[in-house]
C-alpha positions as CSV (number, residue, x, y, z in Angstrom):
1,M,0.3,-0.1,-0.1
2,R,1.3,3.6,-0.6
3,M,2.4,6.0,2.0
4,L,-0.2,7.8,3.7
5,R,0.1,11.3,2.0
6,S,-0.9,13.8,4.6
7,V,-2.3,13.5,8.3
8,A,-3.9,16.9,9.0
9,G,-6.4,15.6,11.5
10,L,-8.8,12.7,11.7
11,L,-10.9,13.8,8.8
12,V,-7.8,13.9,6.4
13,L,-6.5,10.8,7.7
14,L,-10.1,8.8,7.1
15,L,-10.8,10.4,3.6
16,T,-6.9,9.5,2.9
17,F,-6.5,6.5,4.4
18,G,-9.7,5.0,4.9
19,W,-12.0,5.4,2.1
20,V,-15.0,6.2,4.2
21,S,-17.8,8.8,3.7
22,V,-17.8,11.5,6.4
23,P,-20.9,14.0,7.0
24,V,-19.6,17.7,6.9
25,A,-21.1,20.9,8.8
26,S,-23.0,21.4,5.9
27,G,-24.9,18.1,5.7
28,V,-23.4,17.5,2.5
29,V,-21.7,13.7,2.9
30,V,-18.5,14.0,1.6
31,Q,-17.3,10.7,-0.2
32,A,-14.1,9.3,-0.3
33,V,-11.9,10.1,-2.8
34,A,-7.8,10.0,-3.7
35,A,-6.3,13.7,-3.7
36,D,-3.2,12.0,-6.1
37,V,-5.8,11.1,-9.1
38,H,-6.5,14.8,-10.9
39,L,-8.7,15.4,-13.3
40,F,-8.4,17.6,-16.1
41,Y,-11.6,20.2,-15.8
42,Y,-12.6,23.1,-18.0
43,P,-14.7,25.9,-17.1
44,W,-15.4,27.6,-20.3
45,Y,-18.7,26.7,-21.5
46,G,-21.5,28.8,-21.6
47,S,-25.4,28.8,-22.6
48,P,-27.9,31.7,-23.0
49,S,-29.7,31.1,-19.7
50,V,-26.4,31.8,-17.8
51,N,-23.6,33.7,-19.4
52,G,-26.3,35.8,-22.1
53,S,-24.9,33.5,-25.2
54,Y,-23.2,30.1,-25.8
55,R,-19.8,29.7,-25.3
56,H,-17.6,26.9,-26.8
57,W,-20.4,24.8,-27.8
58,Q,-21.0,26.3,-30.9
59,Q,-17.1,25.3,-31.9
60,G,-16.7,24.1,-35.5
61,G,-19.8,26.4,-36.8
62,R,-22.4,24.2,-34.9
63,T,-25.7,25.7,-33.4
64,P,-26.2,24.6,-30.1
65,P,-28.0,23.3,-28.2
66,K,-28.7,20.3,-30.1
67,D,-26.2,20.4,-32.4
68,I,-22.6,20.9,-30.5
69,G,-18.9,20.8,-31.1
70,A,-18.5,17.4,-29.9
71,D,-19.0,13.9,-30.8
72,F,-20.5,13.2,-27.4
73,Y,-23.6,14.8,-26.2
74,P,-23.4,15.7,-22.2
75,V,-26.4,14.1,-19.8
76,L,-26.7,18.0,-19.0
77,G,-26.9,19.0,-22.3
78,A,-25.1,22.6,-23.4
79,Y,-24.4,23.6,-20.1
80,D,-23.1,26.8,-19.0
81,S,-19.9,26.5,-16.6
82,A,-20.9,29.1,-14.3
83,D,-24.7,27.4,-13.3
84,T,-24.0,26.3,-9.7
85,T,-26.6,23.4,-9.7
86,M,-24.4,22.1,-12.7
87,I,-20.9,22.7,-10.9
88,D,-22.2,20.6,-7.6
89,Q,-23.5,18.0,-10.1
90,H,-20.1,17.6,-11.8
91,M,-18.5,17.7,-8.1
92,R,-20.8,14.7,-7.2
93,W,-19.5,12.9,-10.4
94,V,-16.2,13.6,-9.5
95,Q,-16.6,12.0,-6.1
96,R,-17.8,9.0,-8.0
97,S,-15.2,9.0,-9.8
98,G,-12.9,8.7,-6.5
99,A,-10.5,11.2,-7.8
100,G,-10.1,14.0,-5.4
101,T,-8.6,16.4,-7.8
102,I,-9.6,18.8,-10.4
103,V,-7.2,20.9,-12.5
104,T,-9.2,23.8,-14.0
105,S,-8.3,25.5,-17.4
106,W,-7.1,29.2,-16.7
107,W,-6.6,31.4,-19.1
108,G,-5.0,34.2,-17.4
109,Q,-6.2,37.0,-14.6
110,G,-9.6,38.2,-15.3
111,S,-10.5,35.7,-17.9
112,Y,-13.6,34.0,-18.3
113,E,-12.0,31.2,-16.8
114,D,-10.4,33.1,-13.8
115,N,-14.1,34.6,-13.3
116,A,-15.5,30.9,-13.0
117,V,-13.3,29.9,-10.1
118,P,-14.8,31.3,-7.0
119,A,-17.8,29.2,-7.8
120,L,-15.9,26.2,-8.4
121,L,-13.9,26.5,-5.6
122,A,-17.0,26.6,-3.3
123,A,-18.6,23.6,-5.0
124,A,-15.4,21.9,-4.5
125,A,-15.3,22.4,-0.9
126,R,-18.8,21.4,-0.2
127,H,-17.9,18.0,-1.7
128,G,-14.2,17.6,-0.3
129,I,-12.8,17.8,-3.6
130,K,-9.5,19.9,-4.1
131,V,-8.5,22.4,-7.0
132,A,-5.3,22.5,-8.9
133,W,-4.6,24.6,-11.8
134,H,-4.0,24.1,-15.6
135,L,-1.9,27.0,-17.0
136,E,-3.1,27.5,-20.4
137,P,-0.8,29.4,-23.5
138,Y,-3.1,32.7,-23.8
139,S,-1.5,35.1,-25.8
140,G,1.5,36.8,-24.2
141,R,2.2,34.0,-21.8
142,T,6.0,34.4,-20.6
143,A,8.1,32.6,-17.8
144,D,7.6,35.9,-15.6
145,S,3.9,36.3,-16.5
146,T,3.4,32.8,-15.1
147,V,5.2,33.4,-12.2
148,A,3.0,36.6,-11.5
149,D,0.0,34.3,-12.5
150,I,0.9,31.4,-9.8
151,N,1.6,34.4,-7.3
152,Y,-2.0,36.0,-8.1
153,I,-3.6,32.5,-7.9
154,N,-1.9,31.6,-4.5
155,Y,-2.9,35.3,-3.1
156,R,-6.4,35.0,-4.4
157,Y,-7.5,31.5,-3.7
158,G,-4.8,30.1,-1.5
159,G,-7.5,30.7,1.3
160,S,-10.1,28.3,-0.1
161,P,-10.1,25.0,1.9
162,A,-10.5,23.6,-1.7
163,F,-7.0,24.8,-2.7
164,H,-5.0,21.8,-3.4
165,R,-1.9,21.4,-1.3
166,D,0.6,18.3,-1.6
167,A,1.6,17.6,2.1
168,A,4.1,14.7,0.5
169,H,5.9,17.8,-0.8
170,G,6.0,20.8,1.6
171,N,2.2,21.4,1.4
172,R,2.7,23.4,-1.9
173,G,-0.1,23.9,-4.6
174,A,-0.2,22.5,-8.2
175,F,0.3,23.9,-11.4
176,Y,0.5,22.1,-15.0
177,V,1.9,24.6,-17.7
178,F,0.5,23.2,-21.0
179,E,2.7,23.6,-24.0
180,S,5.5,24.5,-21.9
181,L,8.2,23.6,-24.5
182,R,6.6,27.5,-26.1
183,I,9.1,29.0,-23.8
184,T,12.8,27.9,-23.8
185,D,14.1,29.9,-20.3
186,W,12.1,29.0,-17.4
187,T,14.5,30.4,-15.0
188,A,12.1,32.7,-13.4
189,I,9.7,29.7,-12.0
190,E,12.8,29.4,-9.6
191,Q,10.8,32.1,-7.6
192,V,7.6,30.4,-6.9
193,K,9.4,26.9,-5.7
194,P,8.6,27.3,-2.3
195,T,5.1,27.6,-2.5
196,S,4.2,25.8,-5.9
197,I,4.9,22.4,-8.0
198,V,5.3,23.3,-11.4
199,L,4.7,21.0,-14.0
200,A,6.2,20.7,-17.6
201,Q,4.2,19.2,-20.3
202,T,6.7,16.8,-21.8
203,T,8.6,14.0,-21.1
204,D,12.2,15.3,-22.6
205,T,13.9,15.4,-19.6
206,S,16.3,17.8,-21.2
207,K,13.3,20.3,-21.1
208,V,12.2,20.2,-17.5
209,A,15.3,22.1,-15.7
210,H,13.7,24.8,-12.9
211,F,10.1,22.9,-13.0
212,G,8.9,20.7,-9.9
213,G,7.7,17.8,-12.2
214,M,6.1,16.3,-15.5
215,Y,3.3,15.3,-17.3
216,T,2.3,14.6,-20.3
217,Y,-1.7,15.4,-21.0
218,D,-1.7,14.0,-24.5
219,G,-4.4,11.2,-24.6
220,I,-3.0,9.3,-28.0
221,A,0.0,9.1,-26.6
222,G,-0.8,7.5,-23.4
223,A,-1.8,4.5,-25.3
224,T,2.0,3.5,-26.2
225,A,3.2,5.5,-23.5
226,P,6.2,7.1,-25.2
227,G,9.2,8.2,-22.8
228,W,7.1,7.3,-20.1
229,K,9.9,5.1,-18.3
230,N,12.6,7.4,-18.9
231,A,10.6,10.2,-17.7
232,S,9.2,8.8,-14.4
233,G,13.3,7.4,-13.5
234,F,14.2,10.8,-14.1
235,C,11.5,12.3,-11.8
236,K,12.4,9.5,-9.0
237,A,16.1,10.2,-9.0
238,N,15.4,13.7,-8.8
239,G,12.8,14.2,-6.6
240,L,10.2,15.8,-8.5
241,V,6.7,14.7,-9.4
242,W,5.3,12.4,-12.1
243,A,1.9,13.0,-13.0
244,P,1.4,10.9,-16.5
245,S,-1.9,11.6,-18.2
246,V,-4.2,8.6,-18.9
247,A,-7.1,9.1,-21.6
248,P,-10.3,6.9,-22.4
249,G,-10.1,8.2,-26.1
250,Y,-9.7,10.9,-28.7
251,I,-12.1,12.2,-31.3
252,D,-12.5,15.8,-32.4
253,D,-14.5,15.8,-36.0
254,R,-17.3,17.8,-35.4
255,A,-15.4,20.5,-32.8
256,V,-12.6,20.7,-35.6
257,P,-13.9,19.9,-39.1
258,G,-11.0,18.8,-41.2
259,N,-8.5,18.2,-38.7
260,T,-5.9,15.4,-39.3
261,T,-5.5,14.8,-35.7
262,P,-5.7,10.8,-35.2
263,T,-8.7,9.2,-33.8
264,L,-8.4,7.1,-30.9
265,N,-11.2,4.5,-30.3
266,R,-12.8,3.9,-26.9
267,D,-12.6,0.0,-27.9
268,N,-15.5,-0.2,-25.0
269,G,-13.1,1.0,-22.6
270,A,-10.1,-1.3,-23.7
271,T,-8.1,2.3,-24.6
272,Y,-8.6,3.7,-20.9
273,D,-7.9,0.1,-19.1
274,K,-4.4,0.1,-21.5
275,Q,-3.1,3.8,-20.5
276,W,-4.3,3.3,-16.6
277,S,-2.0,0.2,-17.1
278,N,1.0,2.1,-18.7
279,A,0.7,4.8,-15.8
280,L,1.3,2.0,-13.1
281,N,3.3,-0.8,-15.1
282,P,7.2,-0.5,-14.0
283,A,7.6,-1.6,-17.6
284,T,6.4,1.9,-18.1
285,G,7.2,4.1,-15.0
286,G,5.4,2.6,-12.8
287,A,4.8,4.1,-9.1
288,P,3.9,7.8,-10.6
289,T,3.4,10.4,-7.9
290,W,-0.2,11.3,-9.0
291,V,-2.0,10.3,-12.1
292,S,-3.5,12.7,-14.3
293,V,-6.8,11.8,-16.1
294,T,-7.7,13.5,-19.7
295,S,-10.1,14.8,-19.1
296,F,-13.2,15.1,-17.1
297,N,-15.2,17.5,-19.8
298,E,-13.3,18.5,-22.4
299,W,-16.2,17.5,-24.7
300,H,-14.4,19.1,-28.4
301,E,-11.6,16.4,-27.9
302,G,-13.9,13.9,-26.8
303,S,-11.8,12.6,-24.3
304,I,-14.3,13.1,-21.4
305,I,-15.7,10.8,-18.5
306,E,-18.4,13.4,-17.7
307,P,-21.2,11.4,-18.3
308,A,-22.4,11.1,-22.2
309,R,-25.8,10.9,-22.9
310,S,-26.9,7.6,-24.5
311,N,-29.7,8.9,-26.7
312,P,-28.3,12.1,-27.7
313,P,-30.4,14.2,-30.4
314,V,-31.0,12.6,-33.2
315,G,-29.5,13.1,-36.8
316,Q,-26.3,14.8,-35.3
317,G,-24.3,11.5,-35.6
318,Y,-23.3,11.5,-32.1
319,L,-21.5,8.8,-30.4
320,T,-22.4,7.1,-26.8
321,F,-20.7,5.0,-24.3
322,Q,-23.0,2.3,-25.1
323,G,-20.6,-1.2,-24.6
324,A,-18.4,0.8,-22.6
325,Y,-17.4,-2.0,-20.1
326,G,-20.6,-4.0,-20.8
327,Q,-22.9,-1.1,-19.6
328,T,-25.5,-0.2,-21.7
329,G,-28.3,2.6,-21.4
330,A,-28.6,4.8,-18.7
331,A,-25.8,2.7,-16.7
332,A,-23.3,3.1,-19.8
333,E,-23.2,7.1,-18.9
334,T,-21.0,6.5,-16.2
335,A,-19.4,4.0,-17.2
336,Y,-15.7,5.7,-17.2
337,L,-16.6,7.6,-13.8
338,D,-17.0,3.9,-12.1
339,R,-13.9,2.5,-14.3
340,T,-11.8,5.6,-13.0
341,R,-13.0,4.7,-9.5
342,Y,-11.7,0.6,-10.0
343,W,-8.2,2.3,-11.4
344,V,-8.0,4.9,-8.0
345,Q,-8.4,1.7,-6.2
346,R,-5.4,0.1,-8.0
347,F,-3.4,3.0,-7.9
348,T,-3.7,3.8,-3.7
349,G,-4.0,0.0,-3.0
350,G,-7.2,1.3,-0.9
351,S,-10.3,-0.5,-0.5
352,V,-12.8,2.2,-2.2
353,P,-16.8,1.5,-1.6
354,P,-18.8,1.6,-4.5
355,A,-20.5,4.4,-5.5
356,N,-23.6,5.2,-3.4
357,P,-26.7,6.8,-5.6
358,S,-28.0,7.8,-2.6
359,L,-25.4,10.6,-2.3
360,G,-26.8,11.8,-5.5
361,E,-23.7,10.5,-7.7
362,G,-26.3,9.5,-10.1
363,R,-27.5,11.9,-13.2
364,L,-29.6,14.9,-12.8
365,P,-33.5,14.9,-14.1
366,L,-33.6,15.6,-18.0
């Protein structure tokens, strides 16, 4: 069994080691989760009912709500990331998956995604979920601006009980830097090392000077794990975090018409199982610090584990999760959440209780 990562009172001990459900003061029941499993999360969607117009769902020239820029269709429809009812449902589904941390996509100070953070932190705190940060390549991003962003996030949001801190690594926050190779000199991030673990997106060990770790994100490459063993060994030898990324599949045909990026079929769950196996197998790295999952809800790329409707709008050619792990109908919609929980158990060596529908971990009424 892996070492206990943090001991911060009886509640954390129970949640991290005992895998139990614990009532909290608000009356919400916090389901056991693993803080070392991170789900990439996207708070960039908008709808007329909340945002005033659709945002992101129309990607690829689509006309929501029935026609969206995704090859699967959400159980929640073309939702708004600022809808607090929707966010709470997301957090219940994250609980069901067994993952304890979401890595929220963040596009700079004052961005749409930055403005979504307060409601996201509040919902995550209610459900015992932690929030880490995916620093995206907004226009003009530099190493210095990244340092400023990390300081801003720590100052503005660091007081939230949902702010992710890793006790095994100095109680520091986690910051994934997407497309970190766009910048060649990252010396500036030495300034934030006392407060923050900053991960580079690469397996090239010559490109991670000054970083606190490495991750991959690429859900297509995860099927073959190129460079994972070398990256894992390097991180272990140098006291860095290794957080390989696993995905259930990839398809972006509706969101990016004419794109030549290859499709990675889900194969009824076999692809997801293969990638998790690659993350945990000593032959391809083994014993990662964290496992990052691509993704909870990147609908444009079809990499979601968020429930997809088993009866999507007709005439659009949507795919479904039918057949995943032998599930059909409504049961198939949550198949990837439940399989994630299985792999969380394998990763932690813990005994994960089954998802409890009485805690609201199922689907919302349509």
